[in-house]
C-alpha positions, -999 to +999 in steps of 0.1 A: +290-097-298+314-096-327+327-129-340+363-121-331+352-117-294+338-152-291+359-175-268+368-209-282+367-226-248+329-234-249+325-240-286+311-275-292+299-274-328+324-281-355+313-272-391+337-282-419+332-264-452+346-282-483+343-280-520+359-272-553+384-244-555+368-210-564+333-220-553+330-195-524+340-214-492+359-185-477+331-161-488+306-183-471+326-181-438+325-143-441+287-144-448+281-164-416+305-143-396+290-111-409+325-097-413+356-102-435+373-129-414+386-151-441+408-140-470+391-142-504+403-137-539+390-133-575+424-145-589+429-178-607+448-193-578+433-205-545+437-183-514+432-209-486+466-228-483+457-248-452+426-255-430+417-224-409+392-222-381+369-193-372+346-191-342+314-172-347+281-166-329+253-173-354+219-158-359+201-172-329+228-158-306+228-190-287+250-212-308+288-208-311+301-225-341+337-233-351+339-230-389+367-249-406+376-234-440+396-259-461+418-257-492+398-259-524+397-293-541+405-298-578+432-272-582+459-280-608+495-292-600+508-256-602+482-242-578+487-230-543+474-264-530+473-290-557+442-313-555+461-343-540+475-321-512+442-305-506+425-339-501+452-350-477+448-318-457+411-322-456+414-359-446+439-350-418+416-323-405+386-347-404+406-374-387+419-350-361+384-340-352+373-376-350+338-378-336+336-341-331+324-332-367+289-320-363+282-309-398+298-310-433+289-282-457+295-289-494+299-255-511+291-255-548+289-228-574+252-223-584+253-236-620+237-268-634+244-299-613+267-322-631+287-354-624+316-332-614+299-327-580+300-363-571+337-371-566+341-346-538+309-359-521+322-395-525+356-386-511+341-370-479+317-400-474+347-423-476+364-404-447+336-395-424+310-417-407+276-420-424+260-405-393+276-371-399+251-350-419+261-333-451+243-302-464+248-284-497+251-247-501+249-232-536+266-199-540+268-172-566+230-169-570+227-131-566+212-128-601+191-160-600+155-153-610+128-153-598+143-164-565+176-180-554+157-211-543+150-218-579+184-234-582+174-262-559+140-266-577+159-269-610+186-293-597+171-314-568+163-343-591+198-342-608+215-342-574+195-372-564+202-390-597+239-385-591+236-405-559+240-376-534+219-373-504+219-341-483+203-334-449+195-298-461+203-271-485+206-233-489+207-212-520+227-180-514+248-152-525+280-148-505+292-116-521+300-087-498+276-058-495+292-025-504+281+011-511+271+002-546+248-026-536+211-022-545+182-030-523+174-063-540+210-075-535+210-064-498+177-083-493+192-114-509+223-111-487+201-110-456+181-140-468+214-159-475+227-153-440+194-164-424+192-195-446+227-207-438+223-201-401+191-221-400+208-249-419+235-251-393+211-250-364+187-275-378+210-301-393+240-303-370+249-331-346+251-340-317+221-361-310+196-375-334+190-352-363+155-339-360+137-331-393+128-295-396+091-288-387+076-275-418+056-244-412+019-250-417-004-228-437-042-232-441-058-216-471-096-211-469-123-192-487-152-197-510-151-219-541-139-199-571-117-175-551-085-191-564-072-211-534-057-240-555-043-214-580-027-196-550-009-228-540+005-232-575+015-195-576+036-198-545+050-232-555+059-220-590+045-253-604+012-271-607+009-290-575-028-284-568-057-292-593-076-262-606-108-259-626-123-230-646-159-241-638-179-237-606-175-273-596-155-276-564-119-288-571-111-296-535-136-319-520-121-323-485-086-309-481-054-314-500-019-313-485+010-298-505+046-293-495+062-263-512+096-246-507+110-212-515+137-189-501+152-217-480+120-225-461+096-254-464+058-251-459+030-276-457+000-259-473-035-272-467-059-263-495-094-265-481-129-270-495-149-238-501-170-230-470-205-216-465-215-213-501-252-203-507-255-229-535-247-258-512-274-279-496-277-283-459-260-317-459-231-305-480-227-273-460-225-293-427-199-316-443-177-285-450-180-274-414-172-309-402-142-310-426-129-277-413-131-291-378-113-323-387-086-304-405-078-282-375-079-313-352-055-331-376-031-301-376-033-299-338-018-334-337+009-324-363+022-295-342-001-265-348-008-238-374+015-210-384-006-190-407-042-187-421-045-174-457-079-161-464-084-162-502-109-137-514-120-129-550-121-091-554-157-079-551-182-071-524-178-081-488-206-106-483-222-124-453-206-156-466-172-140-466-176-126-431-189-160-419-158-178-433-136-154-415-153-159-382-155-197-384-118-202-391-101-173-373-124-166-344-138-200-335-117-228-348-084-210-342-095-187-313-079-156-329-044-171-320-032-176-356-021-147-378-044-143-407-035-127-441-059-117-469-050-128-504-072-108-528-073-124-562-086-115-597-069-080-598-052-083-631-074-056-646-062-030-620-036-005-633-018-011-600-032-041-580-026-025-546-050+003-556-079-021-549-069-022-512-065+015-510-102+018-521-116-011-502-094-019-472-116+001-448-147-019-458-132-051-442-127-032-409-164-021-410-173-058-413-149-065-383-126-085-405-092-077-389-061-091-406-024-090-400-016-083-436-029-084-472-017-092-507-033-079-539-026-104-566-036-123-596-035-161-593-044-168-629-014-180-649-015-166-684+013-160-709+005-126-723+031-099-715+015-076-689-004-105-672+028-125-670+046-096-653+017-092-628+017-130-621+055-129-613+049-098-591+021-117-573+044-146-566+070-123-550+043-105-530+028-138-517+062-153-508+073-122-490+041-119-469+042-157-460+078-154-449+071-123-429+042-138-409+058-173-404+093-160-396+110-177-366+102-157-335+073-139-352+047-161-336+047-197-324+025-221-342-010-223-325-018-256-310-054-264-302-070-284-274-078-321-270-113-316-284-118-286-305-156-288-308-159-290-271-136-260-268-157-242-293-189-251-274-174-238-242-165-206-259-200-203-272-214-209-238-195-180-224-205-157-253-241-167-253-251-172-216-220-163-196-206-187-169-234-209-157-254-240-166-252-258-200-261-236-229-295-243-244-298-256-280-320-226-288-293-202-277-268-219-299-291-217-328-298-180-322-261-174-319-253-192-352-280-173-371-271-139-357-233-141-354-224-164-383-253-155-406-264-192-410-299-201-421-320-213-391-322-249-405-285-252-409-279-236-375-302-262-358-283-291-373-249-276-364-261-270-329-272-306-326-238-318-339-220-297-313-243-306-284-239-343-292-201-339-293-202-320-260-223-348-243-198-374-255-169-356-239-185-350-205 
């Protein structure tokens, strides 16, 4: 349905866009509408002389939105709409809508956040109830490196220090795609459209504003594979502790919140699993930690993505066992899993490693939804720095692809995941029938997961005990 064909009779979401003159408000309307509905200009004078409304059907195709484009604030006395008149027009519009304002969008040009942003924010807050959410949209970021989201990373603290609080944000380009546009700009234009639509859907009234459920990612793999470094790579800052020695940096699991390209993720950096050098007690603790983590995430709303971090090298029994424990048993093959292969900075082209070795994973029955060949080591020399930035882009892209809205719902486990696991094992080991014997569990763990017999016995005892407690 084209935006012009949408009826205004059943539109119940009023979005008011305001901001300084020349900061891209009308261009933002056109970005959301996916067509040139609002007049724009590159001239020195403003082109929106009075509030105008446009009804559009946004990305989800379920929400009709009435966009109110307003005269730019801050224009001089000789402008089309001097600042005083623009403020009066905006105030009149807001009062006419009364309690039907569902979202305020503060459109700002993507430069360094300064005190100049505050007066417009303060003006709106003096007119509209505190319960009406305000979001900020930074425009003009088509050339921002490495990603448009970097603007928010650079300016979030300054915005807070200036006394401004926003329910959400989007970093975008609102320029029009034309026949001269390159692939990178087109990609950023699509990202911008999606980011603004999500912002409207998630932050608007009516009703209580529900916080956005951050997408949940679990990173797992052996110690030394680069899991913590992978978190820092995606976050573009040091949020996870890393170590160059073989001592485990992550003793249980660590929770990190990172954001990029308009999305927010909660990343769980887990302890290295099933390492030959661990003793039986330590090994069982890692299995128990894995169970507790999945149980914890079950209560939090589920898991969106498993990132299996693997250091480039041979496919070992330990690697295969890690895969099966997380993907096959704890998450029942219901969560997409992506391989992140690290330590590839010596490759002429990092993807070449997968060309040579990808089939090996299939022979070991390690099936994945996608893969990324990267380096997670942050060093400053020229070529390595380029590879590191390339790796960040690769990881962010694959995470976005496999956690995209509508791609796959977050997996939510059962009430007792060890009991669920036990029942699954019963079916695999002895079919539908009486309770599985401890010996059968031990045999299954040694043959299927490659555990030592002593470790398998203790794990079987732990599961049997948990199963008895639940029955």
